[in-house]
C-alpha positions in Angstrom: 0.0 0.0 0.0 1.5 3.3 -1.1 1.2 6.0 1.5 3.1 8.8 -0.2 6.0 8.9 -2.7 8.4 11.7 -2.2 10.3 12.6 -5.4 11.3 16.2 -4.7 14.7 15.4 -3.1 16.4 18.1 -5.1 14.4 20.6 -3.1 15.1 19.0 0.3 15.6 15.5 1.8 14.2 13.8 4.9 16.6 13.8 7.8 18.1 10.4 8.3 17.3 8.8 11.6 21.0 8.4 12.3 21.6 12.1 11.7 18.7 13.0 14.1 20.1 10.7 16.7 23.6 12.3 16.4 22.1 15.8 16.7 19.8 15.2 19.7 22.4 15.5 22.5 23.5 19.0 21.3 20.0 20.4 21.9 19.6 19.0 25.4 22.8 18.0 27.2 25.7 19.3 25.2 24.2 22.7 24.4 27.2 25.0 25.1 28.4 27.8 22.9 31.5 26.7 21.1 33.2 30.0 21.9 32.7 29.6 25.7 35.7 28.6 27.9 33.8 26.4 30.3 33.5 22.6 29.9 30.3 22.7 27.9 31.8 25.2 25.5 35.0 23.1 25.2 33.0 20.0 24.5 31.0 21.6 21.7 34.2 23.3 20.4 35.8 19.9 20.0 32.8 18.5 18.2 32.7 21.5 15.9 36.3 20.9 14.8 35.7 17.1 14.4 32.8 17.9 12.1 34.9 20.4 10.2 37.5 17.7 9.7 34.9 15.2 8.4 33.6 17.6 5.7 37.2 18.7 4.8 38.3 15.2 4.2 35.3 14.5 2.0 36.6 16.9 -0.6 40.3 16.5 0.1 40.6 19.9 1.8 42.3 21.1 5.0 40.0 21.6 8.0 40.9 25.3 8.3 39.6 25.8 4.7 36.0 24.9 5.7 33.8 27.7 7.0 30.2 26.9 8.2 27.3 29.1 7.1 23.6 29.1 7.4 22.8 27.6 3.9 24.0 27.0 0.4 22.5 30.3 -0.6 24.6 32.1 2.0 27.7 30.3 0.8 27.0 31.2 -2.8 26.4 34.9 -1.9 29.6 34.9 0.1 31.6 33.4 -2.7 30.4 35.9 -5.3 30.3 39.1 -3.2 33.2 38.3 -0.9 35.7 37.6 -3.8 34.4 40.6 -5.9 34.5 43.2 -3.1 37.8 42.0 -1.6 39.6 42.2 -4.9 38.0 45.3 -6.3 41.0 47.5 -5.4 43.2 45.3 -7.7 41.2 46.7 -10.7 39.6 43.3 -11.5 35.8 43.7 -11.8 34.7 40.9 -14.2 32.8 37.7 -13.2 32.1 34.8 -15.5 29.1 32.4 -14.9 26.5 30.6 -16.9 22.8 31.1 -17.8 21.8 27.9 -15.9 23.0 28.8 -12.4 20.8 28.6 -9.3 18.9 31.8 -8.7 21.0 32.8 -5.7 24.1 32.9 -8.0 22.3 34.9 -10.7 20.8 37.3 -8.2 24.1 37.8 -6.5 25.7 38.5 -9.9 22.9 40.9 -10.7 23.6 42.8 -7.4 27.3 42.9 -8.2 26.4 44.4 -11.6 24.7 47.2 -9.8 27.9 47.8 -7.8 29.8 48.3 -11.1 31.0 44.8 -11.8 30.9 43.4 -15.4 29.2 40.0 -15.9 29.5 37.4 -18.6 26.7 34.7 -18.7 27.8 31.8 -20.8 25.5 29.8 -23.1 25.1 26.0 -22.7 24.3 23.3 -25.3 21.0 21.5 -25.6 22.0 19.2 -22.7 23.1 22.0 -20.4 26.9 21.7 -20.8 29.1 24.7 -20.8 32.0 24.5 -23.3 35.3 24.9 -21.3 36.8 26.7 -24.3 34.0 29.3 -24.0 35.1 29.8 -20.4 38.7 30.4 -21.6 37.5 32.9 -24.2 35.5 34.8 -21.7 38.3 35.3 -19.3 40.1 38.7 -19.6 42.7 40.6 -17.6 39.9 42.1 -15.6 38.3 38.7 -14.6 38.5 37.8 -10.9 36.1 34.8 -10.7 34.5 32.0 -12.6 31.4 30.5 -10.9 29.9 27.3 -12.3 27.2 25.0 -10.9 28.6 21.5 -10.6 25.4 19.4 -10.9 22.4 21.4 -12.1 19.5 21.4 -9.7 16.8 21.2 -12.5 18.3 19.0 -15.2 21.1 17.2 -13.5 23.9 18.1 -15.9 27.3 17.5 -14.3 29.9 19.9 -15.7 33.6 19.1 -16.5 34.9 21.0 -13.5 38.4 19.5 -13.8 38.9 20.9 -17.3 37.4 24.3 -16.3 39.6 24.3 -13.1 42.7 23.8 -15.3 41.8 26.8 -17.4 41.1 29.0 -14.4 44.3 28.1 -12.7 46.3 28.7 -15.8 44.7 32.1 -16.2 45.1 33.1 -12.6 41.4 33.4 -11.9 39.5 32.1 -8.9 37.2 29.2 -9.6 34.0 28.6 -7.6 31.5 25.7 -7.9 28.1 25.4 -6.4 28.1 21.7 -5.3 24.8 21.7 -3.3 23.3 19.1 -5.6 26.4 17.1 -6.4 28.0 16.8 -3.0 28.5 13.2 -1.9 27.0 12.1 -5.2 29.9 13.1 -7.5 33.6 13.0 -6.4 35.1 16.4 -5.5 38.8 16.8 -5.0 39.7 20.4 -4.5 43.4 19.9 -5.3 43.0 17.7 -8.4 40.2 19.9 -9.8 41.9 23.2 -9.0 38.9 24.5 -7.0 39.3 27.7 -5.0 35.8 27.9 -3.5 33.1 25.2 -3.1 29.5 25.7 -1.8 28.1 22.8 0.2 24.9 22.2 2.2 23.3 19.6 4.5 19.7 19.3 3.6 20.2 17.9 0.1 22.0 14.9 1.6 19.6 13.8 4.4 21.0 16.3 6.8 19.2 19.2 8.6 18.1 22.5 7.0 19.8 25.7 8.1 23.4 24.7 7.8 25.9 25.0 4.9 29.6 25.5 4.3 32.0 27.2 2.0 35.4 25.8 1.2 37.9 28.6 0.7 41.4 27.6 -0.5 44.1 28.8 1.8 45.4 32.1 0.6 42.3 33.1 -1.3 41.4 36.8 -0.8 37.8 37.0 0.3 35.9 39.5 2.4 33.5 38.3 5.1 29.8 39.1 4.6 28.8 38.8 8.3 30.8 40.7 10.9 30.5 40.2 14.7 32.2 38.0 17.3 34.9 36.5 15.1 33.6 33.0 14.9 34.8 30.8 12.0 38.2 32.5 12.2 36.6 35.9 11.7 35.3 34.8 8.3 31.6 34.2 9.3 30.6 35.6 12.6 27.6 34.3 14.5 27.2 31.5 17.1 27.7 28.2 15.2 24.7 25.9 14.8 26.3 23.0 16.6 23.4 20.5 16.3 23.1 21.4 12.6 26.9 21.0 12.0 26.9 17.7 13.8 24.1 16.5 11.6 25.8 17.8 8.5 28.9 15.8 9.3 26.9 12.7 10.2 25.1 12.9 6.9 28.4 13.1 5.1 29.8 10.1 7.0 26.8 7.8 6.2 26.7 8.7 2.5 28.1 6.0 0.3 28.5 4.4 -3.1 25.7 1.8 -2.4 23.2 4.6 -2.2 24.5 6.2 -5.4 24.1 2.9 -7.3 20.6 2.5 -6.0 19.5 6.0 -7.0 21.2 5.6 -10.4 19.3 2.4 -11.1 16.0 3.9 -10.1 16.8 7.0 -12.1 17.5 5.0 -15.3 14.3 3.0 -14.7 12.3 6.1 -14.6 13.9 7.6 -17.7 13.5 4.4 -19.7 9.8 4.0 -18.8 8.8 7.6 -19.1 10.6 7.9 -22.5 8.0 5.4 -23.8 5.2 7.9 -23.3 4.6 9.6 -26.7 5.8 13.1 -27.2 7.9 13.1 -24.0 11.4 14.6 -23.9 14.2 14.1 -21.4 15.8 17.4 -20.5 19.5 17.1 -19.8 22.0 14.3 -20.5 21.8 10.5 -20.0 24.3 8.3 -18.2 27.1 9.2 -15.9 27.1 12.9 -16.9 23.7 13.3 -15.1 23.2 13.4 -11.3 22.2 10.0 -10.0 18.9 11.2 -8.6 17.6 13.6 -11.2 14.9 13.1 -13.9 13.4 16.0 -15.8 10.9 15.6 -18.7 8.8 17.8 -20.9 5.4 16.5 -22.0 4.3 18.2 -25.2 0.8 19.9 -25.1 0.4 19.7 -21.3 1.0 22.2 -18.5 3.6 21.0 -16.0 1.6 22.6 -13.2 -1.4 20.4 -14.1 0.8 17.3 -14.1 2.1 18.2 -10.7 -1.3 18.8 -9.3 -2.6 15.4 -10.5 0.5 13.7 -9.1 -0.1 15.4 -5.7 -3.7 14.1 -5.7 -2.2 10.6 -6.2 0.2 11.1 -3.3 3.3 11.7 -5.4 5.5 14.8 -4.6 7.2 16.3 -7.6 8.3 19.6 -8.9 8.0 21.7 -12.0 11.4 23.2 -11.4 13.6 24.6 -8.6 11.8 24.9 -5.3 13.4 28.3 -4.8 11.6 29.7 -7.8 8.5 27.4 -8.2 6.2 30.1 -6.8 6.9 32.2 -9.9 4.9 31.6 -13.1 7.9 32.6 -15.3 9.3 29.7 -17.4 12.5 28.0 -16.1 15.6 30.0 -17.1 17.5 26.7 -17.2 15.1 25.1 -19.7 15.0 28.4 -21.7 18.8 28.3 -21.9 18.6 24.7 -23.5 16.5 26.2 -26.3 13.2 24.5 -25.5 10.1 25.7 -27.4 7.7 28.0 -25.5 5.2 25.1 -25.3 7.8 22.7 -23.8 9.1 25.3 -21.4 5.8 25.1 -19.4 5.4 21.4 -19.7 8.3 20.2 -17.7 8.3 17.9 -14.6 11.2 17.1 -12.3 11.4 13.9 -10.3 14.3 13.7 -7.9 15.2 10.6 -5.9 16.7 9.7 -2.6 18.3 6.6 -1.1 14.9 5.9 0.6 12.9 5.4 -2.6 11.9 1.9 -3.6 11.2 -0.1 -6.7 7.5 -0.4 -5.6 7.3 3.4 -5.4 8.9 3.9 -8.8 6.5 1.3 -10.4 3.6 3.2 -8.9 4.9 6.6 -10.2 5.4 5.2 -13.8 1.9 3.7 -13.9 0.3 6.8 -12.4 2.2 9.3 -14.5 1.3 7.4 -17.7 -2.4 7.6 -16.8 -2.2 11.3 -16.0 -0.4 12.2 -19.2 -3.0 10.4 -21.4 -5.9 12.0 -19.4 -4.5 15.5 -19.7 -3.8 15.1 -23.4 -7.5 14.4 -24.0 -8.6 17.7 -22.5 -5.6 19.8 -23.6 -6.3 22.9 -25.7 -2.9 22.4 -27.4 -2.5 20.2 -30.4 0.4 17.8 -30.7 2.7 18.2 -33.6 
């Protein structure tokens, strides 16, 4: 008996029971401020540094290069604004990014443009890939930063960050990736991939909401955004969210290749079966260049909102795009960048998996979605080509 199928894990994930168990003592017994000198403060301070080490090791970084924040959005804002403002005196005021970034990157870049910075927004191909050579061409003597989303939150495209990192290092330009969707699902090695800044967060990997991190390579010139009591080595002031950070580290520790293989198998099952529905189109790539948990389809002649509503009635949670912008009626800027037709722009549906999904659930989703599509096509005012 299906109770509810949750396939909106790109928006947020359920906190793992083991994560919740690890967090609990830091609400009730070990509740000290990590900056306090008494025993409770010392205990939480030690746990804070242990957690920092776990996250650092997961991306081959040093512990002192990990700074905890309140979210992936905050980390992305800090990367863009902190690098730009700190290095403005050097005369470098150019930032390169893409047209398929998360809204927090695009809006941060827009704000920087209002402060006098110049922006370059790179095109992508029909599967969402940016050409590394286009990155090279876009870099000028004024460029200070290149910011690229690693695994796209809407279409799952995984960029070739190693190649882009080589180019940025050779050109003497800082390289930032938004890895909120890819973290623990795709290997990240900050040394090998020449990464200067990496945005991470917890709630996409079965950890708690309200905690993120920014990796900042040692020696990188970046200004703090939040000033105060000198927490996080003076780089991000504010009392650390110890329960959240502990949960973040636990979520990283329990993530593994077995879960990735399971999500990949279920993803491919969904893609294979949904592709059989007439006039359906997979958005983004297939295979190992796609996030293991991401499925995004357009269904010609049907509104995506209608599909989502019918799925919800049938106890299936889905998304028509990014949860951060789904309240807007504007078409997805990501799908628009792929060159989709106006009709297909509004007919998309994202299904994003977690390690908790089952074959029984996926079979139910496929069966239900097929019925919904055929039903909606019968009453659609749009004609199929």
